[in-house]
C-alpha positions, 0 to 999 in steps of 0.5 A: 721146827727151827731152821738156821736160814742165812744166819737167822733162826726161822720157825718153819712148819711143813705140810704134805708129802715130801714128793709133792710140788713145793709151795712156800707161803709168806705171811704179811704184816712184818712184826704183826703177822706170823705163819698162823695165817699161812698155815690156816690159808694154805695147809688145806692144799697139803693134799697136793702140795708140800706146803712150807710156812714160816714166821719171817725174820723178825716176826712171830717167834723167829729170830730177829737179826737185822736187816728187815729189808726185802732183799733179805726176806727174799734171800731167806725164801730162796735159802728155804727153797734150797732147804727144801731141795727143789729148783722150782715151786709155787710162790704164795703171799698176801698183803705185805707177803705179796710184796715179797712174793713178787720181788722174789719172782722179779729177782728169780723168775726161773724158780717160780712155776706160779704165784698166788697173790692176795690183797697186795700192791706193787707200790705205796700209792695204796696209802693214799686210798687207805688214809682216805678210807680210814678218815671217812669210815662210818664203822668206827672213828679212827684215831688218826695220830695212831693211824699215822704211827703205824703207817709210818713205822714210828710206834714207840714199843710193842705195847704202842704197836698193839694199841695202834693195831687194835685201832685200825683192825676194825676196818679190815673185815667185810663184816665188823665183828668186835669179838673177833677183832679182840681175839686177833689183838690178843693173838697177834705177836708184836715186834715193833722194831721189825714193823718200824723198819718195814714202814719207815724204811722199806715202804717209802722206797717201795715201787716195783711197777717198772719191774713186774714185766720180768715176772714170767710165770702165770700169776693169780691176783685175788682181792676182796671188793671191800679191802680198805688198805690195798683196794681193788685198784692196786690189784688191777695195776699189778694184773695190768703189768704182769704178762700172764696175770689174772684177777679175781675179785671177791665181793663179800670180803675185805682184806681177807677173802681167804677167810671171809670166803675161804671155800670159794677162795680155795676153789679159785686158787686150786682151779688156777694151779691145776690149769697152769700145771703147778700141781704136777698133775696131782 
């Protein structure tokens, strides 16, 4: 469905019964990501939750009214909560979606019953590790000029964003499959203006470490052992600063344990949400 959220049309899908506890899932990679990932990851939880997935402002097929700021994306999540008619919900997000999930919980701690994070970071220090991992990869030789353009938000247009994305995608998975990488390049919706704003404006100022103590709900942090871009160390920092947080590392995954070890990942998430009572006893 199309919903007008804070003056911007969002593409939204809902899974699960109307009376179930709500989970709102935020995809990563603004300008590259979409709800295709969150649907695949979280729609299996619709037997227990009312799962809301959406293309964020400026991503996928949603409208792209600026600004593409963290403050605006957090406000859009809260407007979706209001539309859903609930006071509290489970917030879920991976990668850049994890940034927004944590910032939402910092600004609205009373609204969140639990958080599920995946392969994310509380600052931009991960960029140093990612640069090193890209430069020293034995899997593929990365064009460092393309890496710089995508990392600094200086891609020229959608075609250039696609070219830079295709360059770094081989680094993401635990097991490199060129056919899967090619298919993902084809399936990605490219919105270069959103991407450029996120990485040239938002990321240089992104550091919420001193705010993480404000997150009061139980938090699950998951990460793949081989994640090249938001490595395990980034998740360890998050867990050390959120009072009620726990870390689970997936040994046979890169940046996407929800795909590479899907069955185990879902079990870990289900067990966590049941343990902390976020599933409403369903």
